[in-house]
C-alpha positions in Angstrom: -6.3 -11.1 -2.0 -8.5 -11.4 -4.1 -8.4 -7.2 -3.9 -5.2 -7.0 -3.8 -5.2 -9.2 -7.6 -7.3 -7.3 -9.3 -5.4 -3.7 -8.4 -2.2 -5.9 -9.6 -3.6 -7.0 -13.2 -5.5 -4.1 -13.5 -2.6 -2.2 -13.6 -0.7 -4.3 -15.5 -3.6 -4.4 -18.7 -3.5 -0.9 -17.9 0.6 -0.2 -18.4 0.2 -2.1 -21.3 -3.3 -0.3 -23.1 -1.4 3.3 -22.7 1.9 1.6 -23.9 -0.4 1.1 -27.7 -2.7 3.6 -27.6 -0.2 5.6 -26.7 2.5 5.0 -29.4 -1.3 5.6 -31.5 -1.8 9.1 -30.4 1.1 10.1 -31.5 0.9 9.2 -35.1 -2.5 10.7 -35.3 -1.0 13.8 -34.0 1.7 13.8 -37.1 -1.5 12.9 -39.1 -3.8 15.1 -38.3 -1.4 18.6 -38.7 0.7 16.7 -41.3 -3.3 17.6 -43.2 -2.8 21.4 -42.9 1.1 21.7 -42.6 2.9 20.5 -44.9 7.0 20.8 -43.5 7.2 17.4 -41.8 10.2 19.3 -39.7 7.8 21.7 -38.5 4.8 18.9 -37.7 7.7 17.5 -35.7 8.3 20.7 -33.1 5.0 21.1 -32.9 4.7 17.7 -31.5 7.9 17.5 -29.5 6.4 20.8 -27.9 3.0 18.8 -27.3 5.1 16.1 -25.3 8.1 18.8 -23.9 7.4 17.9 -20.0 7.0 13.4 -20.5 10.2 14.6 -22.0 11.7 16.4 -19.8 10.7 14.3 -16.7 11.8 11.0 -19.4 15.5 12.2 -19.5 15.8 13.5 -16.0 15.5 9.9 -14.5 18.0 8.3 -17.0 20.3 11.1 -16.1 19.8 10.9 -11.2 19.5 7.4 -12.2 23.0 7.1 -13.6 24.5 9.4 -11.2 22.9 7.6 -8.4 25.2 4.7 -9.9 27.6 6.3 -10.3 28.1 5.8 -14.1 29.6 8.9 -16.2 27.1 11.6 -17.6 28.7 12.9 -21.3 25.7 14.3 -22.6 22.2 14.6 -21.7 19.5 16.7 -24.4 16.2 17.6 -23.9 15.0 19.0 -26.7 13.9 17.4 -30.5 16.5 16.6 -32.8 15.0 15.9 -35.5 16.4 13.7 -38.4 15.7 11.3 -42.2 14.6 9.4 -40.1 13.8 9.3 -36.9 13.0 12.0 -35.0 14.7 11.9 -30.9 12.3 13.9 -28.4 15.5 13.8 -25.5 18.5 11.6 -25.6 21.1 11.0 -22.0 24.2 9.3 -23.0 25.9 7.3 -20.1 29.0 4.9 -19.8 27.5 1.1 -20.0 29.4 -0.2 -17.3 27.4 -3.7 -16.9 24.2 -5.1 -17.8 22.1 -4.3 -14.6 22.8 -0.9 -14.2 21.9 0.1 -17.7 19.2 -1.6 -17.5 18.1 0.5 -14.0 18.8 3.5 -15.7 16.8 2.3 -18.8 13.5 1.9 -16.8 13.9 4.8 -14.4 11.6 7.5 -16.7 8.7 4.8 -16.3 9.2 3.8 -12.2 10.2 7.8 -11.8 6.5 8.2 -14.0 4.5 5.4 -11.6 5.9 6.9 -8.3 5.0 10.5 -9.8 0.8 9.7 -10.4 1.4 8.0 -6.7 2.8 11.1 -5.2 -0.2 13.0 -7.4 -2.9 11.0 -5.5 -1.0 11.0 -2.1 -1.4 14.3 -1.8 -5.2 13.8 -3.0 -3.9 16.7 -5.9 -6.6 16.0 -8.4 -9.3 16.5 -9.3 -8.8 19.7 -6.7 -11.5 22.4 -7.4 -9.3 24.7 -9.5 -10.5 24.3 -12.6 -7.1 25.3 -13.6 -5.2 22.7 -11.6 -7.3 19.3 -13.0 -6.6 21.0 -16.1 -2.2 21.4 -15.8 -2.1 18.2 -14.1 -4.5 16.1 -17.0 -1.6 17.3 -19.4 1.5 16.4 -17.3 -0.4 13.0 -16.5 -0.7 12.5 -20.7 2.9 14.0 -21.1 4.5 11.7 -18.6 2.3 8.3 -19.3 3.6 9.0 -22.6 7.2 9.8 -22.4 7.7 7.3 -19.6 8.3 3.6 -21.3 12.0 2.6 -22.3 13.3 3.5 -25.8 13.9 0.2 -28.2 18.3 0.3 -26.8 17.2 -0.2 -23.1 14.4 -2.4 -23.7 16.8 -4.5 -25.3 18.5 -4.3 -22.4 15.6 -5.6 -20.4 16.7 -9.1 -22.4 19.0 -9.4 -20.2 16.6 -9.6 -16.5 15.3 -13.1 -18.4 18.1 -14.8 -17.3 18.9 -12.8 -13.5 15.0 -14.2 -13.0 15.9 -18.0 -14.0 18.9 -17.3 -11.9 16.8 -16.6 -8.9 13.8 -18.6 -9.4 16.7 -21.4 -9.7 17.3 -21.1 -6.3 14.8 -19.8 -4.4 13.7 -23.4 -5.3 17.5 -25.9 -4.7 18.3 -24.0 -1.5 13.6 -24.6 -0.3 14.1 -20.4 0.5 10.3 -19.8 2.4 8.4 -17.1 0.3 5.3 -17.8 2.7 5.5 -14.4 5.2 5.8 -12.0 2.6 2.0 -13.6 0.8 1.3 -13.4 4.1 1.3 -9.8 5.5 -1.8 -8.5 4.9 -0.3 -4.8 6.1 2.3 -4.8 3.2 -0.1 -6.1 0.5 -3.0 -3.6 1.7 -0.5 -0.8 1.4 0.4 -2.7 -1.9 -3.0 -2.9 -3.2 -3.8 0.5 -2.1 -0.7 2.8 -4.1 -1.8 0.1 -7.3 -5.1 1.8 -7.2 -4.0 5.5 -7.2 -1.4 4.5 -9.7 -4.5 2.8 -11.6 -6.8 6.1 -11.4 -4.3 7.9 -13.1 -3.6 5.6 -16.4 -7.5 5.0 -16.6 -7.2 9.1 -16.9 -3.4 8.7 -19.4 -6.1 6.1 -21.5 -9.0 8.8 -21.5 -6.7 11.1 -22.4 -5.8 9.5 -25.1 -8.9 7.5 -26.7 -10.4 11.9 -26.3 -7.0 12.7 -28.6 -7.7 10.6 -30.8 -10.9 10.3 -31.9 -10.6 14.7 -32.1 -7.5 13.6 -34.5 -9.9 11.7 -36.4 -12.9 14.5 -36.5 -9.4 17.0 -38.0 -8.5 14.6 -40.4 -11.8 14.0 -42.3 -12.7 18.2 -41.5 -9.3 18.3 -43.6 -10.3 15.9 -46.6 -13.5 17.6 -47.3 
C-alpha cells in the first residue's frame, strides 16, 4: 500500500511541476530568441514549430473525443494563429451541449498524453540502444508534456466537476455504499501502481529536459547581453 500511495503522490507532484516548469520553459524560449531575433512574429513561429508535435496530439485529442461524444466539430487548426496579445498554437471548435461532455473534451489531451507515456514504457521503446530513437522520443515527451494541459476555457469547465463529486460523495455517505472492496483488491492496486510508475518515469524525463532547456536558454541570454 505504501508503494501505491507513493507512486500516486509522486504522480500528482510531478504533474504539477511539469505544468509550471513547462510554462517557464516556453517563456525562456521567447526571451532567449528575442535576444537574437527582433521580430516577435518570427519568434512566435519558431516557438510554435518547436512544440508542433505536441500541438498536433493536443488538438487531435480534442477532435477525436468530441467525435466520440457525438459533438459536431466546426473547425480544427493545428497551425499557430498569432494575434496582437496572444498566440494560439491550435484550436478545435465544437458544439457545446452539456458541461460533462465539455469537460471530457477539455481534459482529453492530458489523458492521451499520459497514455502515450504509458505505452512508451509498456513497449519498452525508451531508453533503447538507438541514440537517434532516444533523442526523438525525448523530444516527443518534451513537446507532449508541455502541450497536454488544457486551455483556460477547458480549465474553467473543470469547475463543474466540483458539485458533481460533492453529489457523488453525498450519495456514497447517505446510502452507505461499500467501497472497501476496491481498496482491498491488491492485484488491481499493484497494476495501478505499476502504471503510475511508468508514467512517472516519463514525467521525470520531461522535468529533466525542461530544466536543461531553461539552463541553456539562460546561458544563451547571458551571452547575448555581452
